[in-house]
BAVEXRO-86091 format. One record per residue (C-alpha): residue number from 1; x negated, y negated, z negated. Coordinates in Angstrom, 3 decimals, decimal comma, always signed. Layout:
BEGIN
@tidren->NUM	px->X	py->Y	pz->Z
...
//
This chain:
BEGIN
@tidren->1	px->-120,177	py->-65,115	pz->-116,120
@tidren->2	px->-122,922	py->-62,942	pz->-114,802
@tidren->3	px->-125,776	py->-64,364	pz->-112,797
@tidren->4	px->-126,413	py->-63,147	pz->-109,266
@tidren->5	px->-128,773	py->-60,229	pz->-108,956
@tidren->6	px->-132,186	py->-61,027	pz->-107,480
@tidren->7	px->-132,055	py->-60,482	pz->-103,737
@tidren->8	px->-133,392	py->-57,304	pz->-102,218
@tidren->9	px->-136,304	py->-57,621	pz->-99,814
@tidren->10	px->-134,005	py->-57,245	pz->-96,806
@tidren->11	px->-131,768	py->-60,104	pz->-98,029
@tidren->12	px->-134,477	py->-62,661	pz->-98,716
@tidren->13	px->-134,617	py->-65,841	pz->-96,666
@tidren->14	px->-137,873	py->-66,988	pz->-95,135
@tidren->15	px->-139,876	py->-69,179	pz->-97,490
@tidren->16	px->-140,685	py->-72,769	pz->-96,460
@tidren->17	px->-144,039	py->-73,209	pz->-94,743
@tidren->18	px->-146,953	py->-72,490	pz->-97,113
@tidren->19	px->-144,557	py->-72,418	pz->-100,086
@tidren->20	px->-147,035	py->-70,833	pz->-102,501
@tidren->21	px->-150,045	py->-72,817	pz->-101,273
@tidren->22	px->-148,281	py->-76,162	pz->-101,654
@tidren->23	px->-147,198	py->-75,398	pz->-105,209
@tidren->24	px->-150,675	py->-74,028	pz->-105,961
@tidren->25	px->-152,201	py->-77,387	pz->-104,959
@tidren->26	px->-150,071	py->-79,238	pz->-107,492
@tidren->27	px->-150,743	py->-76,587	pz->-110,134
@tidren->28	px->-154,443	py->-77,142	pz->-109,406
@tidren->29	px->-154,177	py->-80,859	pz->-110,107
@tidren->30	px->-152,262	py->-80,189	pz->-113,309
@tidren->31	px->-154,766	py->-77,682	pz->-114,588
@tidren->32	px->-157,818	py->-79,659	pz->-113,544
@tidren->33	px->-156,559	py->-82,320	pz->-115,936
@tidren->34	px->-155,758	py->-79,740	pz->-118,620
@tidren->35	px->-159,138	py->-78,040	pz->-118,130
@tidren->36	px->-160,805	py->-81,305	pz->-119,063
@tidren->37	px->-158,289	py->-82,527	pz->-121,622
@tidren->38	px->-157,973	py->-79,388	pz->-123,724
@tidren->39	px->-161,637	py->-78,809	pz->-124,630
@tidren->40	px->-163,010	py->-82,339	pz->-124,365
@tidren->41	px->-160,281	py->-84,854	pz->-125,277
@tidren->42	px->-160,720	py->-84,042	pz->-129,006
@tidren->43	px->-164,414	py->-84,916	pz->-128,621
@tidren->44	px->-163,438	py->-88,282	pz->-127,107
@tidren->45	px->-161,044	py->-88,875	pz->-129,997
@tidren->46	px->-163,784	py->-88,033	pz->-132,493
@tidren->47	px->-166,180	py->-90,380	pz->-130,668
@tidren->48	px->-163,575	py->-93,137	pz->-131,046
@tidren->49	px->-163,807	py->-92,662	pz->-134,815
@tidren->50	px->-160,614	py->-90,691	pz->-135,476
@tidren->51	px->-160,576	py->-88,351	pz->-138,481
@tidren->52	px->-159,601	py->-84,649	pz->-138,187
@tidren->53	px->-156,115	py->-85,465	pz->-139,473
@tidren->54	px->-155,720	py->-88,361	pz->-137,009
@tidren->55	px->-156,916	py->-86,102	pz->-134,185
@tidren->56	px->-154,263	py->-83,569	pz->-135,192
@tidren->57	px->-151,573	py->-86,259	pz->-135,126
@tidren->58	px->-152,585	py->-87,430	pz->-131,631
@tidren->59	px->-152,657	py->-83,840	pz->-130,335
@tidren->60	px->-149,380	py->-82,903	pz->-132,033
@tidren->61	px->-147,347	py->-85,910	pz->-130,862
@tidren->62	px->-146,916	py->-84,686	pz->-127,252
@tidren->63	px->-145,624	py->-81,403	pz->-128,621
@tidren->64	px->-143,069	py->-83,197	pz->-130,790
@tidren->65	px->-141,898	py->-85,054	pz->-127,681
@tidren->66	px->-141,354	py->-81,702	pz->-125,978
@tidren->67	px->-138,657	py->-80,998	pz->-128,527
@tidren->68	px->-137,117	py->-84,467	pz->-128,477
@tidren->69	px->-137,097	py->-85,240	pz->-124,753
@tidren->70	px->-138,982	py->-82,906	pz->-122,421
@tidren->71	px->-136,576	py->-79,992	pz->-122,639
@tidren->72	px->-133,625	py->-82,163	pz->-121,638
@tidren->73	px->-135,546	py->-83,604	pz->-118,680
@tidren->74	px->-136,471	py->-80,090	pz->-117,566
@tidren->75	px->-132,837	py->-78,988	pz->-117,832
@tidren->76	px->-131,817	py->-82,013	pz->-115,748
@tidren->77	px->-133,783	py->-80,469	pz->-112,884
@tidren->78	px->-130,997	py->-77,856	pz->-112,654
@tidren->79	px->-128,721	py->-80,637	pz->-111,404
@tidren->80	px->-131,231	py->-82,389	pz->-109,157
@tidren->81	px->-130,779	py->-82,318	pz->-105,407
@tidren->82	px->-134,522	py->-81,699	pz->-105,089
@tidren->83	px->-136,692	py->-80,760	pz->-108,048
@tidren->84	px->-139,751	py->-81,933	pz->-106,112
@tidren->85	px->-138,466	py->-85,526	pz->-106,130
@tidren->86	px->-138,161	py->-85,483	pz->-109,922
@tidren->87	px->-141,749	py->-84,226	pz->-110,225
@tidren->88	px->-142,996	py->-86,964	pz->-107,879
@tidren->89	px->-141,372	py->-89,681	pz->-110,018
@tidren->90	px->-142,651	py->-88,220	pz->-113,288
@tidren->91	px->-146,174	py->-87,836	pz->-111,927
@tidren->92	px->-146,287	py->-91,448	pz->-110,702
@tidren->93	px->-145,188	py->-92,700	pz->-114,132
@tidren->94	px->-147,719	py->-90,383	pz->-115,802
@tidren->95	px->-150,519	py->-91,919	pz->-113,742
@tidren->96	px->-149,498	py->-95,443	pz->-114,769
@tidren->97	px->-149,391	py->-94,381	pz->-118,426
@tidren->98	px->-152,804	py->-92,694	pz->-118,206
@tidren->99	px->-154,384	py->-95,943	pz->-116,990
@tidren->100	px->-153,377	py->-97,522	pz->-120,312
@tidren->101	px->-156,033	py->-95,411	pz->-122,075
@tidren->102	px->-158,606	py->-97,777	pz->-120,562
@tidren->103	px->-157,451	py->-100,563	pz->-122,875
@tidren->104	px->-156,458	py->-98,458	pz->-125,898
@tidren->105	px->-158,667	py->-98,913	pz->-128,934
@tidren->106	px->-158,129	py->-97,413	pz->-132,377
@tidren->107	px->-155,782	py->-94,749	pz->-133,691
@tidren->108	px->-152,439	py->-96,527	pz->-133,282
@tidren->109	px->-153,074	py->-97,744	pz->-129,742
@tidren->110	px->-154,273	py->-94,307	pz->-128,658
@tidren->111	px->-151,234	py->-92,732	pz->-130,311
@tidren->112	px->-148,866	py->-95,091	pz->-128,470
@tidren->113	px->-150,460	py->-94,423	pz->-125,068
@tidren->114	px->-150,435	py->-90,688	pz->-125,755
@tidren->115	px->-146,710	py->-90,828	pz->-126,536
@tidren->116	px->-145,964	py->-92,729	pz->-123,313
@tidren->117	px->-148,071	py->-90,377	pz->-121,197
@tidren->118	px->-146,611	py->-87,254	pz->-122,792
@tidren->119	px->-143,018	py->-88,436	pz->-122,288
@tidren->120	px->-143,509	py->-88,518	pz->-118,519
@tidren->121	px->-146,065	py->-85,732	pz->-118,126
@tidren->122	px->-144,684	py->-82,998	pz->-120,391
@tidren->123	px->-141,681	py->-82,021	pz->-118,217
@tidren->124	px->-143,768	py->-81,570	pz->-115,046
@tidren->125	px->-144,997	py->-78,047	pz->-115,807
@tidren->126	px->-141,606	py->-76,488	pz->-116,670
@tidren->127	px->-139,979	py->-78,113	pz->-113,627
@tidren->128	px->-142,684	py->-76,789	pz->-111,304
@tidren->129	px->-142,432	py->-73,418	pz->-113,032
@tidren->130	px->-138,690	py->-73,368	pz->-112,373
@tidren->131	px->-139,337	py->-74,221	pz->-108,718
@tidren->132	px->-141,856	py->-71,388	pz->-108,482
@tidren->133	px->-139,488	py->-68,944	pz->-110,180
@tidren->134	px->-136,833	py->-69,891	pz->-107,619
@tidren->135	px->-139,380	py->-68,785	pz->-105,039
@tidren->136	px->-139,794	py->-65,502	pz->-106,917
@tidren->137	px->-136,041	py->-64,885	pz->-106,759
@tidren->138	px->-135,332	py->-66,196	pz->-103,238
@tidren->139	px->-138,446	py->-65,275	pz->-101,287
@tidren->140	px->-140,219	py->-62,591	pz->-103,318
@tidren->141	px->-143,139	py->-64,914	pz->-104,140
@tidren->142	px->-145,716	py->-63,429	pz->-106,540
@tidren->143	px->-145,704	py->-65,874	pz->-109,481
@tidren->144	px->-149,087	py->-64,700	pz->-110,763
@tidren->145	px->-150,807	py->-65,198	pz->-107,409
@tidren->146	px->-149,510	py->-68,783	pz->-107,175
@tidren->147	px->-150,249	py->-69,667	pz->-110,782
@tidren->148	px->-153,786	py->-68,235	pz->-110,811
@tidren->149	px->-155,049	py->-71,108	pz->-108,626
@tidren->150	px->-154,281	py->-73,480	pz->-111,454
@tidren->151	px->-156,321	py->-71,273	pz->-113,751
@tidren->152	px->-159,245	py->-71,163	pz->-111,310
@tidren->153	px->-159,315	py->-74,950	pz->-111,144
@tidren->154	px->-159,059	py->-75,007	pz->-114,946
@tidren->155	px->-162,344	py->-73,062	pz->-114,984
@tidren->156	px->-163,969	py->-75,544	pz->-112,612
@tidren->157	px->-162,858	py->-78,359	pz->-114,905
@tidren->158	px->-164,233	py->-76,532	pz->-117,975
@tidren->159	px->-167,641	py->-76,056	pz->-116,375
@tidren->160	px->-167,688	py->-79,477	pz->-114,744
@tidren->161	px->-166,648	py->-81,189	pz->-117,954
@tidren->162	px->-169,356	py->-79,366	pz->-119,874
@tidren->163	px->-171,990	py->-80,413	pz->-117,344
@tidren->164	px->-170,644	py->-83,970	pz->-117,381
@tidren->165	px->-170,823	py->-84,056	pz->-121,173
@tidren->166	px->-174,418	py->-82,820	pz->-121,056
@tidren->167	px->-175,508	py->-85,643	pz->-118,764
@tidren->168	px->-173,173	py->-88,543	pz->-119,459
@tidren->169	px->-171,419	py->-90,366	pz->-122,268
@tidren->170	px->-168,094	py->-88,918	pz->-123,451
@tidren->171	px->-166,376	py->-92,067	pz->-122,137
@tidren->172	px->-167,108	py->-90,842	pz->-118,613
@tidren->173	px->-164,764	py->-87,930	pz->-119,274
@tidren->174	px->-161,903	py->-90,356	pz->-119,820
@tidren->175	px->-162,384	py->-91,837	pz->-116,348
@tidren->176	px->-162,364	py->-88,362	pz->-114,801
@tidren->177	px->-159,230	py->-87,427	pz->-116,776
@tidren->178	px->-157,399	py->-90,486	pz->-115,464
@tidren->179	px->-158,602	py->-89,700	pz->-111,949
@tidren->180	px->-157,165	py->-86,191	pz->-112,246
@tidren->181	px->-153,716	py->-87,561	pz->-113,101
@tidren->182	px->-153,827	py->-90,007	pz->-110,192
@tidren->183	px->-154,855	py->-87,150	pz->-107,868
@tidren->184	px->-151,887	py->-85,125	pz->-109,078
@tidren->185	px->-149,536	py->-88,012	pz->-108,341
@tidren->186	px->-150,925	py->-88,159	pz->-104,792
@tidren->187	px->-150,491	py->-84,397	pz->-104,279
@tidren->188	px->-146,983	py->-84,146	pz->-105,768
@tidren->189	px->-145,218	py->-85,092	pz->-102,475
@tidren->190	px->-146,560	py->-81,829	pz->-101,013
@tidren->191	px->-144,193	py->-79,791	pz->-103,206
@tidren->192	px->-141,703	py->-77,803	pz->-101,080
@tidren->193	px->-138,101	py->-78,914	pz->-100,980
@tidren->194	px->-135,698	py->-75,997	pz->-101,215
@tidren->195	px->-132,555	py->-77,749	pz->-102,358
@tidren->196	px->-130,902	py->-77,468	pz->-105,765
@tidren->197	px->-130,968	py->-74,222	pz->-107,771
@tidren->198	px->-128,559	py->-71,706	pz->-106,304
@tidren->199	px->-125,346	py->-71,141	pz->-108,193
@tidren->200	px->-123,080	py->-68,137	pz->-108,047
@tidren->201	px->-119,852	py->-68,461	pz->-106,081
@tidren->202	px->-117,806	py->-68,335	pz->-109,283
@tidren->203	px->-117,586	py->-71,492	pz->-111,363
@tidren->204	px->-120,402	py->-71,488	pz->-113,873
@tidren->205	px->-120,933	py->-73,774	pz->-116,835
@tidren->206	px->-124,594	py->-74,744	pz->-116,699
@tidren->207	px->-126,406	py->-73,692	pz->-119,843
@tidren->208	px->-128,156	py->-76,296	pz->-121,936
@tidren->209	px->-131,314	py->-75,206	pz->-123,756
@tidren->210	px->-129,237	py->-74,963	pz->-126,954
@tidren->211	px->-126,543	py->-72,728	pz->-125,423
@tidren->212	px->-129,131	py->-70,320	pz->-124,064
@tidren->213	px->-130,653	py->-69,921	pz->-127,519
@tidren->214	px->-127,425	py->-68,304	pz->-128,704
@tidren->215	px->-128,513	py->-65,080	pz->-126,999
@tidren->216	px->-130,263	py->-62,918	pz->-129,625
@tidren->217	px->-132,789	py->-61,240	pz->-127,320
@tidren->218	px->-133,515	py->-64,464	pz->-125,450
@tidren->219	px->-134,120	py->-66,275	pz->-128,745
@tidren->220	px->-136,353	py->-63,514	pz->-130,117
@tidren->221	px->-138,522	py->-63,547	pz->-127,010
@tidren->222	px->-138,988	py->-67,305	pz->-126,761
@tidren->223	px->-139,664	py->-67,663	pz->-130,498
@tidren->224	px->-142,188	py->-64,807	pz->-130,321
@tidren->225	px->-143,835	py->-66,396	pz->-127,293
@tidren->226	px->-143,874	py->-69,790	pz->-129,004
@tidren->227	px->-145,568	py->-68,398	pz->-132,102
@tidren->228	px->-148,239	py->-66,562	pz->-130,142
@tidren->229	px->-149,033	py->-69,642	pz->-128,069
@tidren->230	px->-148,989	py->-71,811	pz->-131,212
@tidren->231	px->-151,630	py->-69,535	pz->-132,735
@tidren->232	px->-154,067	py->-71,113	pz->-130,230
@tidren->233	px->-153,713	py->-74,504	pz->-131,952
@tidren->234	px->-156,907	py->-74,296	pz->-134,005
@tidren->235	px->-159,143	py->-73,384	pz->-131,088
@tidren->236	px->-157,462	py->-75,909	pz->-128,794
@tidren->237	px->-157,891	py->-78,727	pz->-131,274
@tidren->238	px->-161,190	py->-77,884	pz->-132,940
@tidren->239	px->-162,902	py->-75,118	pz->-130,980
@tidren->240	px->-165,171	py->-77,511	pz->-129,074
@tidren->241	px->-165,866	py->-79,591	pz->-132,180
@tidren->242	px->-166,753	py->-76,455	pz->-134,171
@tidren->243	px->-169,016	py->-75,094	pz->-131,446
@tidren->244	px->-170,752	py->-78,438	pz->-130,981
@tidren->245	px->-171,468	py->-78,617	pz->-134,710
@tidren->246	px->-172,803	py->-75,049	pz->-134,531
@tidren->247	px->-175,417	py->-76,271	pz->-132,045
@tidren->248	px->-173,900	py->-75,179	pz->-128,740
@tidren->249	px->-174,514	py->-77,424	pz->-125,752
@tidren->250	px->-171,813	py->-78,983	pz->-123,611
@tidren->251	px->-172,626	py->-76,496	pz->-120,853
@tidren->252	px->-172,224	py->-73,535	pz->-123,229
@tidren->253	px->-168,938	py->-74,925	pz->-124,558
@tidren->254	px->-167,638	py->-75,347	pz->-121,014
@tidren->255	px->-168,720	py->-71,802	pz->-120,158
@tidren->256	px->-166,890	py->-70,409	pz->-123,191
@tidren->257	px->-163,666	py->-72,091	pz->-122,121
@tidren->258	px->-164,177	py->-70,950	pz->-118,534
@tidren->259	px->-164,657	py->-67,341	pz->-119,644
@tidren->260	px->-161,262	py->-67,294	pz->-121,321
@tidren->261	px->-159,505	py->-68,635	pz->-118,281
@tidren->262	px->-161,359	py->-66,292	pz->-115,907
@tidren->263	px->-159,898	py->-63,381	pz->-117,861
@tidren->264	px->-156,494	py->-65,025	pz->-117,438
@tidren->265	px->-157,076	py->-65,299	pz->-113,661
@tidren->266	px->-157,893	py->-61,592	pz->-113,399
@tidren->267	px->-154,666	py->-60,755	pz->-115,205
@tidren->268	px->-152,630	py->-63,053	pz->-112,954
@tidren->269	px->-154,213	py->-61,446	pz->-109,885
@tidren->270	px->-152,892	py->-58,050	pz->-110,922
@tidren->271	px->-149,640	py->-59,413	pz->-112,324
@tidren->272	px->-147,279	py->-57,610	pz->-109,952
@tidren->273	px->-148,872	py->-54,249	pz->-110,686
@tidren->274	px->-148,840	py->-54,899	pz->-114,425
@tidren->275	px->-145,210	py->-55,972	pz->-114,362
@tidren->276	px->-144,274	py->-52,830	pz->-112,473
@tidren->277	px->-145,925	py->-50,635	pz->-115,085
@tidren->278	px->-145,236	py->-52,493	pz->-118,325
@tidren->279	px->-142,325	py->-54,876	pz->-117,857
@tidren->280	px->-142,045	py->-58,352	pz->-119,330
@tidren->281	px->-141,445	py->-57,478	pz->-122,991
@tidren->282	px->-144,259	py->-54,901	pz->-123,175
@tidren->283	px->-146,613	py->-57,445	pz->-121,609
@tidren->284	px->-145,611	py->-59,837	pz->-124,377
@tidren->285	px->-146,389	py->-57,155	pz->-126,948
@tidren->286	px->-149,884	py->-56,780	pz->-125,470
@tidren->287	px->-150,393	py->-60,546	pz->-125,567
@tidren->288	px->-149,285	py->-60,882	pz->-129,189
@tidren->289	px->-151,438	py->-57,958	pz->-130,312
@tidren->290	px->-154,443	py->-59,386	pz->-128,444
@tidren->291	px->-153,959	py->-62,788	pz->-130,083
@tidren->292	px->-153,736	py->-61,256	pz->-133,557
@tidren->293	px->-156,991	py->-59,342	pz->-133,053
@tidren->294	px->-158,782	py->-62,283	pz->-131,437
@tidren->295	px->-158,124	py->-64,701	pz->-134,292
@tidren->296	px->-158,787	py->-62,073	pz->-136,973
@tidren->297	px->-162,294	py->-61,574	pz->-135,563
@tidren->298	px->-163,114	py->-65,233	pz->-134,946
@tidren->299	px->-164,402	py->-66,098	pz->-138,478
@tidren->300	px->-166,960	py->-63,261	pz->-138,347
@tidren->301	px->-169,601	py->-65,554	pz->-136,756
@tidren->302	px->-170,151	py->-63,161	pz->-133,846
@tidren->303	px->-172,895	py->-65,209	pz->-132,164
@tidren->304	px->-172,807	py->-66,564	pz->-128,630
@tidren->305	px->-172,354	py->-63,153	pz->-126,973
@tidren->306	px->-169,536	py->-62,273	pz->-129,359
@tidren->307	px->-167,845	py->-65,614	pz->-128,710
@tidren->308	px->-167,815	py->-64,839	pz->-124,999
@tidren->309	px->-166,100	py->-61,512	pz->-125,736
@tidren->310	px->-163,500	py->-63,188	pz->-127,943
@tidren->311	px->-162,924	py->-65,877	pz->-125,336
@tidren->312	px->-162,339	py->-63,164	pz->-122,734
@tidren->313	px->-159,433	py->-62,013	pz->-124,908
@tidren->314	px->-157,680	py->-65,219	pz->-123,815
@tidren->315	px->-156,492	py->-63,116	pz->-120,890
@tidren->316	px->-154,287	py->-61,296	pz->-123,375
@tidren->317	px->-153,529	py->-63,930	pz->-126,015
@tidren->318	px->-152,477	py->-66,576	pz->-123,500
@tidren->319	px->-152,307	py->-64,894	pz->-120,089
@tidren->320	px->-150,222	py->-61,836	pz->-120,936
@tidren->321	px->-147,957	py->-63,892	pz->-123,200
@tidren->322	px->-147,332	py->-66,544	pz->-120,551
@tidren->323	px->-146,835	py->-64,058	pz->-117,726
@tidren->324	px->-144,484	py->-61,896	pz->-119,781
@tidren->325	px->-142,452	py->-64,954	pz->-120,780
@tidren->326	px->-142,128	py->-66,274	pz->-117,221
@tidren->327	px->-141,003	py->-62,909	pz->-115,865
@tidren->328	px->-138,588	py->-62,442	pz->-118,753
@tidren->329	px->-136,967	py->-65,774	pz->-117,861
@tidren->330	px->-136,836	py->-64,905	pz->-114,149
@tidren->331	px->-135,196	py->-61,538	pz->-114,912
@tidren->332	px->-132,871	py->-62,647	pz->-117,687
@tidren->333	px->-131,486	py->-66,005	pz->-116,556
@tidren->334	px->-129,668	py->-66,941	pz->-113,360
@tidren->335	px->-131,411	py->-69,385	pz->-111,042
@tidren->336	px->-128,813	py->-72,048	pz->-111,798
@tidren->337	px->-130,082	py->-72,104	pz->-115,396
@tidren->338	px->-133,834	py->-71,680	pz->-114,931
@tidren->339	px->-134,491	py->-75,325	pz->-115,775
@tidren->340	px->-132,478	py->-74,991	pz->-118,974
@tidren->341	px->-134,304	py->-71,748	pz->-119,793
@tidren->342	px->-137,662	py->-73,446	pz->-119,268
@tidren->343	px->-136,387	py->-76,285	pz->-121,446
@tidren->344	px->-135,398	py->-73,862	pz->-124,201
@tidren->345	px->-138,826	py->-72,237	pz->-124,100
@tidren->346	px->-140,358	py->-75,728	pz->-124,179
@tidren->347	px->-138,261	py->-76,693	pz->-127,221
@tidren->348	px->-139,239	py->-73,634	pz->-129,228
@tidren->349	px->-142,837	py->-73,469	pz->-128,019
@tidren->350	px->-143,293	py->-77,199	pz->-128,479
@tidren->351	px->-141,910	py->-77,124	pz->-132,015
@tidren->352	px->-144,133	py->-74,201	pz->-133,013
@tidren->353	px->-147,217	py->-75,719	pz->-131,386
@tidren->354	px->-146,529	py->-79,163	pz->-132,864
@tidren->355	px->-146,460	py->-77,759	pz->-136,394
@tidren->356	px->-149,560	py->-75,651	pz->-135,730
@tidren->357	px->-151,551	py->-78,485	pz->-134,156
@tidren->358	px->-150,594	py->-80,915	pz->-136,907
@tidren->359	px->-151,690	py->-78,339	pz->-139,500
@tidren->360	px->-154,894	py->-77,501	pz->-137,617
@tidren->361	px->-156,743	py->-80,644	pz->-138,735
@tidren->362	px->-156,270	py->-80,166	pz->-142,489
@tidren->363	px->-156,729	py->-76,402	pz->-142,010
@tidren->364	px->-160,058	py->-76,843	pz->-140,232
@tidren->365	px->-161,138	py->-79,505	pz->-142,707
@tidren->366	px->-160,439	py->-77,180	pz->-145,645
@tidren->367	px->-161,411	py->-73,750	pz->-144,291
@tidren->368	px->-163,485	py->-74,236	pz->-141,160
@tidren->369	px->-163,562	py->-71,088	pz->-139,036
@tidren->370	px->-161,719	py->-69,142	pz->-141,746
@tidren->371	px->-158,614	py->-71,031	pz->-140,697
@tidren->372	px->-158,395	py->-68,591	pz->-137,772
@tidren->373	px->-157,058	py->-66,007	pz->-140,217
@tidren->374	px->-153,980	py->-68,200	pz->-140,597
@tidren->375	px->-153,673	py->-68,255	pz->-136,792
@tidren->376	px->-153,901	py->-64,443	pz->-136,817
@tidren->377	px->-150,952	py->-64,336	pz->-139,217
@tidren->378	px->-148,936	py->-66,622	pz->-136,901
@tidren->379	px->-149,667	py->-64,342	pz->-133,934
@tidren->380	px->-148,745	py->-61,280	pz->-135,998
@tidren->381	px->-145,368	py->-62,865	pz->-136,769
@tidren->382	px->-144,866	py->-63,313	pz->-133,026
@tidren->383	px->-145,797	py->-59,662	pz->-132,474
@tidren->384	px->-143,169	py->-58,542	pz->-135,000
@tidren->385	px->-140,479	py->-60,604	pz->-133,245
@tidren->386	px->-141,279	py->-59,391	pz->-129,755
@tidren->387	px->-141,229	py->-55,789	pz->-130,974
@tidren->388	px->-137,795	py->-56,537	pz->-132,421
@tidren->389	px->-136,765	py->-57,999	pz->-129,052
@tidren->390	px->-137,844	py->-54,789	pz->-127,370
@tidren->391	px->-135,454	py->-52,925	pz->-129,639
@tidren->392	px->-132,569	py->-55,283	pz->-128,893
@tidren->393	px->-130,084	py->-54,135	pz->-126,288
@tidren->394	px->-131,651	py->-54,840	pz->-122,876
@tidren->395	px->-129,796	py->-56,725	pz->-120,187
@tidren->396	px->-128,079	py->-54,834	pz->-117,439
@tidren->397	px->-129,937	py->-54,838	pz->-114,145
@tidren->398	px->-126,638	py->-54,807	pz->-112,369
@tidren->399	px->-125,786	py->-58,144	pz->-113,916
@tidren->400	px->-129,003	py->-59,699	pz->-112,731
@tidren->401	px->-130,259	py->-59,588	pz->-116,309
@tidren->402	px->-128,359	py->-62,601	pz->-117,432
@tidren->403	px->-128,727	py->-63,656	pz->-121,009
@tidren->404	px->-125,308	py->-63,837	pz->-122,518
@tidren->405	px->-124,463	py->-66,363	pz->-125,177
@tidren->406	px->-122,482	py->-63,651	pz->-126,894
@tidren->407	px->-125,437	py->-61,413	pz->-127,517
//
């Protein structure tokens, strides 16, 4: 059955009060946590005495749980009366799990707490993304303009975490991380309630993540996107450790992370214009090509100025890839299956990232910065797949761009 076409401007209902701003607040809490966790949590793990391989295991475990559980929870949001209520429950449980880090000591305890936290926290982003994409379809909301606030707060967290690391013990970062999760749980009730995902008038069998993957073009795109995002594994896991060993201060490390996300913010700001000119798949091509070039240049020891340039390419390697993927899902899948589509992307992306993160520790231990050449090869594989997806038969606009299981 074909999905309903996105409504024309004249047919759109009025959005709930401050729809975008309310979602942006919750995105901000999510990405304040991520802006601290991504660059600095590996440093906390190292300070607790974990080896590079153990750090890789701790960082990879949440990604494994994406495949085993998170995708199904995200797909369940398609059947929820209110997706906001599911997010509120998951955020409250995430906050309780995060508090357990205060008493976790040693590799196995940290691993157990990480698993518990990830089980509840992982599905939050795809569910909120599906809620935002419903706003794109129903009310003409600009996804990039809503999402960029999360990226701006990510920058604040990068810079603030760097300054905190320069003046305080790394244990202080853990307290701030836990506080960020608690703040998110307090903000989650602000999410707008818009009812369940709209379904077409005809009877429709809701797609599970696995059913959606039967579509050739859909599968090519989400695998390509997953590979490109997985190519970030080495810098996510060991970028801060590598830069610290190279003599960079906490403030400089925070500024490097912030530079990458600022480039992402600029891209999100102009997302509607870029989508109008390039389209989702071409934006993915740009992201994959940017990632391949970025990682190929990383081992060249470009100096601090060169590192800032390479970090600015995050706008392509992550930003263009993420934006292209989100718009592809919004265009290709009916609203009644957006949760399942997000779940499918989470399954594939989580599997690719889990393998890459787990491999990043031994890779960095053996090759150091030269391991980025392996990441360049992963991104290049993603580029080849997304180019192939561009050559696959596109979806009919008249059908609302639904991904068919028969394709």
